[in-house]
Residue frames as a rotation matrix with the C-alpha (Angstrom) as fourth column:
MET 1
-0.455 0.879 -0.145 -10.25
-0.135 -0.229 -0.964 123.82
-0.880 -0.419 0.222 -167.15
GLN 2
-0.788 0.262 0.557 -12.91
0.611 0.441 0.657 122.83
-0.074 0.858 -0.508 -169.62
LEU 3
-0.811 0.584 0.042 -15.70
-0.529 -0.762 0.374 124.79
0.250 0.281 0.927 -171.24
LYS 4
-0.690 0.678 0.253 -19.20
0.273 0.568 -0.776 124.03
-0.670 -0.466 -0.577 -169.97
MET 5
0.564 0.822 -0.078 -20.84
0.238 -0.253 -0.938 125.98
-0.790 0.510 -0.339 -172.81
ASP 6
-0.452 -0.652 0.609 -19.77
0.806 -0.006 0.592 126.34
-0.382 0.759 0.528 -176.44
ILE 7
-0.982 0.027 -0.189 -20.55
-0.097 -0.925 0.368 129.23
-0.165 0.380 0.910 -178.79
ALA 8
-0.551 0.827 -0.116 -23.89
0.041 0.165 0.985 127.74
0.834 0.538 -0.125 -179.89
ALA 9
-0.046 0.525 -0.850 -25.01
0.924 0.345 0.164 127.22
0.379 -0.778 -0.501 -176.26
LEU 10
-0.631 -0.241 -0.738 -23.99
0.569 -0.790 -0.228 130.76
-0.528 -0.564 0.635 -175.29
GLU 11
-0.954 0.301 -0.014 -25.86
-0.215 -0.647 0.731 132.23
0.211 0.700 0.682 -178.26
LYS 12
-0.268 0.889 -0.372 -28.97
0.388 0.453 0.803 130.20
0.882 0.071 -0.466 -177.40
PHE 13
-0.209 0.114 -0.971 -28.73
0.975 -0.050 -0.216 131.36
-0.074 -0.992 -0.100 -173.78
LEU 14
-0.890 -0.170 -0.422 -28.48
0.172 -0.985 0.035 135.04
-0.422 -0.041 0.906 -174.81
GLU 15
-0.761 0.649 0.010 -31.46
-0.148 -0.188 0.971 134.70
0.632 0.738 0.239 -177.15
ALA 16
-0.049 0.781 -0.623 -33.59
0.635 0.506 0.584 133.14
0.771 -0.367 -0.521 -174.39
GLU 17
0.096 0.028 -0.995 -32.50
0.986 -0.136 0.091 135.24
-0.133 -0.990 -0.040 -171.41
PHE 18
-0.266 -0.270 -0.925 -31.51
0.217 -0.952 0.215 138.56
-0.939 -0.144 0.312 -173.00
PRO 19
0.152 0.373 0.915 -33.63
0.947 0.212 -0.243 138.96
-0.284 0.903 -0.321 -176.17
GLN 20
0.881 0.211 -0.423 -33.05
0.164 -0.976 -0.144 142.74
-0.443 0.058 -0.895 -175.98
VAL 21
0.096 -0.918 -0.385 -29.45
-0.550 -0.371 0.748 142.24
-0.830 0.140 -0.541 -177.21
THR 22
0.327 0.077 0.942 -30.32
0.538 0.804 -0.252 139.91
-0.777 0.589 0.222 -180.09
GLY 23
0.712 -0.098 0.695 -28.24
0.674 -0.183 -0.716 140.85
0.197 0.978 -0.064 -183.14
GLN 24
0.922 -0.352 0.163 -25.99
-0.377 -0.913 0.159 143.25
0.093 -0.208 -0.974 -181.23
PHE 25
0.121 -0.909 0.398 -23.19
-0.855 0.108 0.507 140.81
-0.504 -0.402 -0.765 -180.37
THR 26
0.794 -0.002 -0.608 -21.43
-0.378 0.781 -0.496 138.01
0.476 0.624 0.620 -182.25
ILE 27
0.581 -0.631 0.514 -19.20
-0.351 0.375 0.858 135.52
-0.734 -0.679 -0.003 -180.44
GLU 28
0.619 -0.399 -0.676 -16.21
-0.750 -0.045 -0.660 135.16
0.233 0.916 -0.328 -182.78
ASP 29
-0.131 -0.725 -0.676 -13.94
-0.180 0.688 -0.703 132.87
0.975 0.029 -0.220 -180.76
LEU 30
0.673 0.365 0.643 -14.09
-0.704 0.049 0.708 130.95
0.227 -0.930 0.290 -177.51
ALA 31
-0.085 -0.699 -0.710 -11.50
0.034 0.710 -0.703 129.05
0.996 -0.084 -0.036 -175.50
PRO 32
0.363 0.206 -0.909 -11.18
0.865 0.287 0.411 128.18
0.346 -0.935 -0.074 -171.81
MET 33
0.082 -0.237 -0.968 -11.08
0.795 -0.570 0.206 131.41
-0.601 -0.787 0.142 -169.77
ARG 34
-0.691 -0.330 -0.643 -11.28
-0.046 -0.868 0.495 133.71
-0.721 0.371 0.585 -172.84
VAL 35
0.192 0.781 0.594 -13.67
0.823 0.201 -0.531 134.95
-0.534 0.591 -0.604 -175.52
ARG 36
-0.930 -0.315 -0.189 -13.71
0.156 -0.806 0.571 137.38
-0.332 0.501 0.799 -178.45
VAL 37
0.014 0.998 0.063 -17.00
0.835 0.023 -0.549 139.19
-0.550 0.061 -0.833 -179.04
ARG 38
-0.870 -0.191 0.455 -17.93
0.448 -0.694 0.564 141.64
0.208 0.694 0.689 -181.79
MET 39
-0.207 0.815 -0.542 -20.41
0.289 -0.478 -0.829 144.44
-0.935 -0.328 -0.137 -181.29
ASN 40
-0.402 0.215 0.890 -22.34
0.912 0.007 0.410 144.83
0.082 0.977 -0.199 -184.53
VAL 41
-0.773 -0.025 -0.634 -22.50
0.294 -0.899 -0.323 148.61
-0.562 -0.437 0.703 -184.31
GLN 42
-0.115 0.836 0.536 -25.87
0.943 -0.078 0.323 150.15
0.312 0.543 -0.780 -185.08
ASP 43
-0.101 0.123 0.987 -27.24
0.124 -0.983 0.135 153.70
0.987 0.137 0.084 -184.79
GLN 44
0.843 0.536 0.040 -28.27
0.012 -0.093 0.996 153.08
0.537 -0.839 -0.085 -181.17
HIS 45
0.534 -0.726 -0.433 -24.58
0.837 0.381 0.393 152.61
-0.120 -0.572 0.811 -180.22
LEU 46
-0.233 -0.687 0.688 -23.45
0.805 -0.534 -0.260 155.97
0.546 0.493 0.677 -181.61
ARG 47
0.058 0.144 -0.988 -22.97
0.718 -0.693 -0.059 159.30
-0.693 -0.706 -0.144 -179.89
PRO 48
0.929 0.223 -0.294 -23.01
-0.007 -0.785 -0.620 162.70
-0.369 0.578 -0.728 -181.59
GLY 49
0.149 -0.896 -0.418 -20.20
-0.889 -0.307 0.340 162.76
-0.433 0.321 -0.842 -184.13
GLY 50
0.603 0.263 -0.753 -20.80
-0.694 0.639 -0.333 159.15
0.394 0.723 0.567 -185.18
THR 51
-0.525 -0.804 -0.280 -18.43
-0.521 0.563 -0.641 157.32
0.673 -0.190 -0.715 -182.83
VAL 52
0.047 0.510 -0.859 -19.42
0.419 0.771 0.480 154.48
0.907 -0.382 -0.177 -180.54
SER 53
0.456 0.253 0.853 -20.57
-0.541 -0.682 0.492 155.74
0.707 -0.686 -0.174 -177.13
GLY 54
-0.592 -0.696 0.407 -18.90
-0.704 0.201 -0.681 154.92
0.392 -0.690 -0.609 -173.84
PRO 55
-0.055 0.627 0.777 -21.97
-0.807 0.431 -0.405 153.10
-0.588 -0.649 0.482 -172.48
SER 56
0.833 0.328 -0.445 -21.98
-0.544 0.630 -0.554 150.90
0.098 0.704 0.704 -175.60
MET 57
-0.014 -0.916 -0.401 -18.31
-0.476 0.359 -0.803 150.00
0.879 0.180 -0.441 -175.11
PHE 58
-0.565 -0.100 0.819 -19.05
-0.820 0.183 -0.543 149.26
-0.096 -0.978 -0.185 -171.45
SER 59
0.477 0.845 0.242 -21.89
-0.759 0.535 -0.372 146.98
-0.444 -0.006 0.896 -172.55
LEU 60
0.622 -0.328 -0.710 -19.55
-0.462 0.578 -0.672 145.11
0.631 0.747 0.208 -174.90
ALA 61
-0.492 -0.865 0.100 -16.93
-0.560 0.226 -0.797 144.56
0.667 -0.449 -0.595 -172.17
ASP 62
-0.348 0.457 0.819 -19.59
-0.856 0.202 -0.476 143.51
-0.383 -0.866 0.321 -169.65
CYS 63
0.725 0.661 -0.193 -21.18
-0.671 0.615 -0.414 141.08
-0.155 0.430 0.890 -172.11
ALA 64
0.313 -0.681 -0.662 -17.82
-0.473 0.493 -0.730 139.57
0.823 0.542 -0.168 -173.09
ILE 65
-0.715 -0.604 0.352 -16.67
-0.592 0.256 -0.764 138.92
0.371 -0.755 -0.541 -169.52
TYR 66
0.008 0.821 0.571 -20.15
-0.853 0.304 -0.425 137.56
-0.522 -0.483 0.703 -168.67
LEU 67
0.786 0.297 -0.543 -19.94
-0.583 0.650 -0.488 135.15
0.208 0.700 0.683 -171.63
ALA 68
-0.180 -0.917 -0.357 -16.40
-0.491 0.398 -0.775 134.07
0.852 0.036 -0.522 -170.67
THR 69
-0.652 0.000 0.758 -17.69
-0.746 0.177 -0.642 133.36
-0.134 -0.984 -0.115 -167.16
LEU 70
0.375 0.896 0.238 -20.78
-0.786 0.444 -0.430 131.44
-0.491 -0.026 0.871 -168.33
ALA 71
0.460 -0.271 -0.845 -18.70
-0.635 0.565 -0.527 129.40
0.620 0.780 0.088 -170.75
MET 72
-0.583 -0.796 -0.165 -16.76
-0.392 0.453 -0.801 128.11
0.712 -0.402 -0.576 -167.74
ILE 73
-0.878 0.226 0.422 -19.53
-0.387 0.183 -0.904 127.74
-0.281 -0.957 -0.073 -165.12
GLY 74
-0.683 0.686 0.249 -22.56
0.730 0.631 0.261 126.90
0.022 0.361 -0.932 -167.26
PRO 75
-0.398 0.600 0.694 -25.87
0.313 -0.622 0.718 128.72
0.862 0.503 0.060 -167.84
LYS 76
-0.216 0.274 -0.937 -26.28
0.965 -0.087 -0.248 130.68
-0.149 -0.958 -0.245 -164.60
GLY 77
0.095 0.369 0.924 -28.28
0.665 -0.714 0.217 133.74
0.740 0.595 -0.313 -165.54
LEU 78
0.937 0.350 -0.012 -28.00
0.233 -0.596 0.769 135.21
0.262 -0.723 -0.640 -162.05
ALA 79
-0.059 -0.974 -0.219 -24.24
0.976 -0.102 0.192 135.72
-0.209 -0.202 0.957 -162.24
VAL 80
0.862 0.466 0.201 -24.01
0.491 -0.866 -0.093 139.49
0.131 0.179 -0.975 -161.83
THR 81
-0.022 -0.846 0.532 -21.43
0.400 -0.495 -0.771 142.24
0.916 0.196 0.350 -162.14
THR 82
0.658 0.202 -0.725 -20.26
0.752 -0.147 0.642 143.34
0.023 -0.968 -0.249 -158.68
ASN 83
0.245 -0.607 -0.756 -17.43
0.130 -0.752 0.646 145.65
-0.961 -0.257 -0.105 -159.71
ALA 84
0.530 -0.080 0.844 -16.47
0.847 0.093 -0.523 147.38
-0.036 0.992 0.117 -162.95
SER 85
0.229 -0.516 -0.825 -13.86
-0.005 -0.848 0.529 149.82
-0.973 -0.118 -0.197 -164.14
ILE 86
0.529 -0.052 0.847 -13.28
0.829 0.243 -0.503 151.03
-0.180 0.969 0.171 -167.67
ASP 87
-0.160 -0.638 -0.753 -10.65
0.124 -0.770 0.626 153.26
-0.979 0.006 0.202 -169.21
PHE 88
0.856 0.367 0.364 -11.45
0.429 -0.110 -0.897 154.98
-0.289 0.924 -0.251 -172.50
MET 89
0.088 -0.986 -0.141 -8.06
0.537 -0.072 0.841 155.39
-0.839 -0.150 0.523 -174.16
ARG 90
-0.889 -0.339 -0.308 -8.74
-0.059 -0.583 0.811 156.77
-0.454 0.739 0.498 -177.63
LYS 91
-0.086 0.892 -0.444 -11.58
-0.762 -0.346 -0.547 157.67
-0.642 0.292 0.709 -179.97
PRO 92
-0.145 0.117 0.982 -13.09
0.377 0.925 -0.055 154.75
-0.915 0.362 -0.178 -181.90
ALA 93
-0.984 -0.121 0.133 -13.39
0.159 -0.231 0.960 154.90
-0.086 0.965 0.247 -185.69
SER 94
-0.545 0.814 -0.201 -16.66
-0.759 -0.581 -0.293 156.45
-0.356 -0.007 0.935 -186.83
GLY 95
0.363 0.910 -0.201 -19.42
-0.923 0.322 -0.210 153.82
-0.127 0.261 0.957 -186.97
ALA 96
-0.280 -0.547 -0.789 -17.00
-0.640 0.719 -0.272 150.86
0.716 0.429 -0.551 -187.05
ASP 97
0.725 0.445 -0.525 -17.78
0.011 0.755 0.655 147.56
0.689 -0.481 0.543 -185.33
MET 98
0.165 -0.637 0.753 -16.05
-0.967 -0.253 -0.002 146.98
0.192 -0.728 -0.658 -182.02
VAL 99
0.405 -0.119 -0.907 -14.21
0.015 0.992 -0.124 143.81
0.914 0.037 0.404 -180.99
CYS 100
0.415 -0.208 0.886 -13.58
-0.898 -0.250 0.362 142.83
0.146 -0.946 -0.291 -177.38
GLU 101
0.026 -0.467 -0.884 -11.07
0.002 0.884 -0.467 140.24
1.000 0.010 0.024 -176.24
ALA 102
0.414 0.231 0.880 -11.85
-0.849 -0.250 0.465 139.21
0.328 -0.940 0.093 -172.69
LYS 103
-0.183 -0.469 -0.864 -10.04
0.026 0.876 -0.481 136.83
0.983 -0.110 -0.149 -170.40
LEU 104
0.896 0.439 0.065 -10.76
-0.098 0.052 0.994 135.58
0.433 -0.897 0.089 -166.93
LEU 105
-0.079 -0.951 0.299 -7.90
-0.603 -0.194 -0.774 136.19
0.794 -0.241 -0.558 -164.53
LYS 106
-0.935 -0.109 0.338 -9.53
-0.345 0.513 -0.786 134.30
-0.088 -0.852 -0.517 -161.66
LEU 107
-0.054 0.934 -0.353 -12.43
-0.557 0.265 0.787 131.89
0.829 0.239 0.506 -161.58
GLY 108
-0.931 -0.238 0.276 -13.37
-0.351 0.381 -0.855 130.87
0.099 -0.893 -0.438 -158.07
ARG 109
-0.702 0.694 -0.163 -16.41
0.712 0.688 -0.139 129.36
0.016 -0.213 -0.977 -156.41
VAL 110
0.195 0.836 -0.514 -18.10
0.821 -0.426 -0.381 132.73
-0.537 -0.347 -0.769 -155.78
LEU 111
0.505 -0.062 -0.861 -16.22
-0.247 -0.966 -0.075 135.30
-0.827 0.251 -0.503 -157.89
ALA 112
0.342 -0.468 0.815 -14.88
0.923 0.329 -0.199 135.63
-0.175 0.820 0.545 -161.42
VAL 113
0.368 -0.334 -0.868 -12.44
-0.026 -0.937 0.349 138.43
-0.929 -0.106 -0.353 -162.25
GLY 114
0.314 -0.200 0.928 -11.76
0.895 0.389 -0.219 139.41
-0.317 0.899 0.302 -165.84
ASP 115
-0.302 -0.441 -0.845 -10.01
-0.039 -0.880 0.473 141.92
-0.953 0.176 0.249 -168.06
ALA 116
0.461 0.480 0.747 -11.10
0.758 0.225 -0.612 143.08
-0.462 0.848 -0.260 -171.50
LEU 117
-0.643 -0.564 -0.518 -9.50
0.092 -0.729 0.679 145.04
-0.761 0.388 0.520 -174.32
ILE 118
0.464 0.854 0.233 -11.74
0.491 -0.029 -0.871 146.70
-0.738 0.519 -0.432 -176.90
TRP 119
-0.752 -0.659 0.001 -10.68
0.311 -0.354 0.882 147.57
-0.582 0.663 0.471 -180.43
SER 120
0.360 0.727 -0.585 -12.46
-0.408 -0.441 -0.799 149.58
-0.839 0.526 0.137 -183.08
VAL 121
0.426 -0.188 0.885 -12.28
0.664 0.729 -0.165 147.57
-0.614 0.658 0.435 -186.29
GLY 122
0.704 -0.254 0.663 -9.68
0.532 -0.430 -0.730 149.14
0.470 0.867 -0.168 -188.54
GLN 123
0.632 -0.521 0.574 -7.59
-0.665 -0.745 0.055 150.62
0.399 -0.416 -0.817 -185.74
ASP 124
0.053 -0.743 -0.667 -4.32
-0.019 0.667 -0.745 149.08
0.998 0.052 0.021 -184.50
GLN 125
-0.899 -0.417 0.136 -4.51
-0.099 -0.110 -0.989 150.22
0.427 -0.902 0.057 -180.87
PRO 126
-0.363 0.802 -0.475 -7.23
0.902 0.431 0.037 149.35
0.234 -0.415 -0.879 -178.34
VAL 127
-0.296 0.363 0.883 -9.75
0.032 -0.920 0.390 152.08
0.955 0.144 0.261 -177.62
ALA 128
0.336 0.428 0.839 -10.76
-0.837 -0.272 0.475 150.90
0.431 -0.862 0.267 -174.13
ARG 129
-0.619 -0.475 -0.626 -9.75
-0.029 0.810 -0.586 148.57
0.785 -0.344 -0.515 -171.32
ALA 130
0.291 0.782 0.551 -12.10
-0.747 -0.174 0.641 147.19
0.598 -0.599 0.533 -168.69
SER 131
-0.870 -0.413 -0.268 -11.78
-0.122 0.708 -0.696 145.16
0.477 -0.573 -0.666 -165.52
MET 132
0.039 0.964 0.262 -14.83
-0.806 -0.125 0.579 143.47
0.591 -0.233 0.772 -164.02
THR 133
-0.961 -0.195 0.195 -15.77
-0.275 0.729 -0.627 141.14
-0.020 -0.656 -0.754 -161.20
TYR 134
-0.125 0.932 -0.340 -18.79
-0.552 0.219 0.804 138.84
0.824 0.288 0.487 -161.31
SER 135
-0.455 0.148 0.878 -20.56
-0.792 0.384 -0.475 137.22
-0.407 -0.911 -0.058 -158.39
ILE 136
-0.658 0.197 -0.727 -21.39
-0.348 0.776 0.526 133.60
0.668 0.599 -0.442 -159.14
PRO 137
0.257 0.835 0.487 -24.63
-0.892 0.010 0.453 132.29
0.373 -0.550 0.747 -157.61
PRO 138
-0.506 -0.467 0.725 -24.22
-0.762 0.636 -0.121 129.41
-0.405 -0.614 -0.678 -155.15
GLU 139
-0.737 0.251 -0.628 -25.07
-0.197 0.809 0.554 125.84
0.647 0.532 -0.546 -156.15
ARG 140
-0.138 0.766 0.629 -28.41
-0.990 -0.112 -0.080 124.70
0.009 -0.634 0.774 -154.78
């Protein structure tokens, strides 16, 4: 399978379609069916105690699997999450950036299924694991 969007195209798409996340995520690596995305942790991502919040980690996993899907199918903004599950396995380092490695396990005509592991920069073990399914809009 070949990529339909490279890192530059994905970044341009995010800027145009999701300006609210500008500056929050950096695509570090991209290959067919997989992506590595960094969350540039800011105050808005922190919970009391200074660690990254669960909703922020969910956002990172969701964004990473979305980008892996778009990289394979092209710029289809209406691809949407239809199922999501996340396990929070350990406490992230205080205020550290988060890195998510996501891979697509299945890419069909109407569904994409992916897994993601999230690390807190500076820690050896992942802090969360997510599984998500995306609905892909039909061709018109």
